[in-house]
Steps between C-alpha positions, in 0.01 A plus 500: 500500500770697679469567870757620751540537872749671730507388863715665766599350834282768663195337339445777246371336185435647158344297222412581142323346205524737204245315285228577757652841582551398865763649727448401864680597821425297810666323795586134545407358839759395758408134437544542124840666553612223737397236245686678218809544721506127575458410133776744403742336742417161351524623139810721515749216453301412187500862388879507506507224236163561332467446129526846344316389185187294560405232251287629215134415524231671290222436754696565821488779750841666541622628836787740558621558856738767622556465873718732704579345836793523738689738276481262203284500190365169373357468151303204368271421211277197474187368336215319665645168375861547617489685832689249707547621859357840407147359471381570857646853497349584159167357614493712816602816312241431231231461769596840646486653153158347429367619836623856442361521148162343579446733796437779249157556341 
């Protein structure tokens, strides 16, 4: 299953899940944005040294993050078994993605 989400600091959110032919545009709430902003600040030191190649795992979910913040771009890849400090951020982003995609009929 491949799903993706783009979230802007304005709250504009687009989410897609090609397998279900879903392409959603919505807005994240101010509380959701504040939570993500806090998690980003906590995770960005980890992003600077994040493992660029996650451990192989045939049954794992793979996450790829590209975060543009403060004029810098942070890239990270992880699986659900080796997220390290990225876990809370990935969890919050995944919740936003789920919410956006399940809001559609």
